C-alpha positions in Angstrom: 0.0 0.0 0.0 1.5 3.4 -1.0 1.3 6.5 1.1 -1.7 7.9 -0.8 -3.6 4.7 -0.2 -2.7 4.8 3.5 -4.1 8.3 3.9 -7.2 7.5 1.8 -7.7 4.5 4.1 -7.7 6.9 7.0 -10.3 9.1 5.3 -12.4 6.0 4.7 -12.3 5.3 8.5 -13.5 8.9 9.1 -16.3 8.4 6.5 -17.5 5.5 8.6 -17.5 7.7 11.7 -19.8 10.1 9.8 -22.1 7.2 9.0 -22.2 6.1 12.6 -23.4 9.6 13.4 -26.1 9.4 10.8 -24.3 11.7 8.3 -23.5 11.0 4.7 -20.3 9.0 4.9 -17.6 11.3 3.6 -14.2 11.6 5.4 -11.2 13.9 4.9 -7.6 14.2 6.0 -5.1 17.0 5.5 -1.4 16.0 5.4 1.7 18.0 5.5 5.2 16.6 5.3 3.9 13.1 5.5 2.0 13.7 8.8 -1.7 14.1 9.4 -2.4 17.7 10.4 -6.2 17.4 10.8 -9.1 15.1 10.1 -12.8 15.7 9.5 -16.0 14.1 8.4 -19.4 15.2 7.3 -21.4 16.9 10.1 -24.1 19.2 8.5 -26.9 17.4 10.3 -25.2 17.4 13.8 -24.0 21.0 13.4 -27.2 22.3 11.8 -24.8 23.8 9.2 -25.0 23.2 5.5 -21.3 24.1 5.1 -20.1 21.4 7.5 -18.9 19.1 4.7 -15.9 16.9 5.5 -13.5 19.2 3.5 -14.7 22.3 5.3 -14.4 20.6 8.7 -10.8 19.4 8.0 -9.8 22.8 6.5 -11.0 24.6 9.6 -9.2 22.1 11.9 -5.9 22.3 9.9 -6.0 26.1 9.8 -6.4 26.3 13.6 -3.7 23.8 14.2 -1.2 25.5 11.8 -2.4 28.9 12.9 -2.8 30.0 9.3 -5.8 30.4 7.0 -3.5 29.4 4.2 -2.5 25.7 3.9 0.4 25.6 1.4 2.3 22.4 0.9 -0.6 20.3 2.1 -2.6 17.4 0.5 -6.2 16.9 1.2 -7.5 13.3 1.0 -11.3 13.0 0.7 -13.5 10.0 -0.1 -15.8 11.9 -2.5 -15.1 14.4 -5.2 -15.4 17.9 -3.7 -18.4 20.1 -4.5 -18.3 23.8 -5.6 -18.3 25.1 -2.1 -15.5 22.8 -1.0 -13.4 23.5 -4.1 -13.8 27.2 -3.4 -12.5 26.7 0.1 -9.7 24.4 -1.1 -8.6 27.1 -3.6 -8.8 29.9 -1.0 -6.8 27.8 1.5 -4.1 27.3 -1.1 -4.1 23.6 -0.6 -1.5 22.2 -3.0 -3.0 18.8 -3.9 -6.4 17.0 -3.6 -6.7 13.2 -3.8 -10.3 12.0 -3.9 -12.0 8.6 -4.1 -15.4 8.4 -5.7 -16.7 10.8 -8.3 -19.9 12.8 -7.6 -22.0 12.9 -10.7 -24.6 15.2 -9.1 -22.4 17.9 -7.5 -18.7 17.2 -8.2 -16.7 20.3 -9.0 -13.4 18.7 -10.1 -14.5 16.7 -13.2 -18.0 15.4 -13.0 -20.3 18.5 -13.1 -17.9 21.4 -12.9 -14.1 21.6 -13.6 -13.0 24.2 -11.1 -9.3 23.1 -11.0 -9.0 23.7 -14.8 -10.3 27.3 -14.6 -7.3 29.4 -15.4 -9.0 32.6 -14.2 -8.4 31.5 -10.6 -5.2 32.7 -9.0 -4.4 29.3 -7.3 -4.3 26.0 -9.1 -4.7 22.7 -7.2 -3.1 19.4 -8.4 -5.8 16.7 -8.5 -5.8 13.0 -8.4 -9.2 11.4 -8.6 -10.4 7.8 -8.4 -8.1 6.6 -5.6 -9.8 3.6 -4.0 -13.0 4.8 -5.8 -14.8 1.5 -5.6 -14.5 1.3 -1.8 -15.4 5.0 -1.4 -18.4 4.6 -3.7 -19.6 1.5 -1.9 -19.8 3.3 1.4 -22.2 5.8 -0.2 -24.2 3.2 -2.0 -24.7 1.1 1.2 -25.6 4.2 3.2 -28.3 5.4 0.8 -29.6 1.8 0.3 -30.2 1.6 4.0 -32.0 4.9 4.1 -34.5 3.9 1.4 
């Protein structure tokens, strides 16, 4: 298992934490210099906050820990392709790289619905790697929504 897979496995564990709390199972980890800086998972229901996606949670935690609203030289691992809101936050935080698992054909803002990282009008460009452990990440979501029906 390579380093990206190890950190994605960590994000998958966090997605399972979200599911245990009744949230859509999405987990995220921010890494700097090979170390986990912060972790987060979906919490919009628990927090009564539509912005409490896993990516926002982990960006907030990493910013506090590093005492900086900018997160250069970091990688964000997330189990689901980020949405528009999250890609905006990733861009503003100056995260260097995003690695995600499953694509989001309804709201994805990396490649599925929108292509924010390819927009050259933005002043920060994020390196993207999509599809890492995609089947496992997608299965978490499928199982969650199947149980809810």
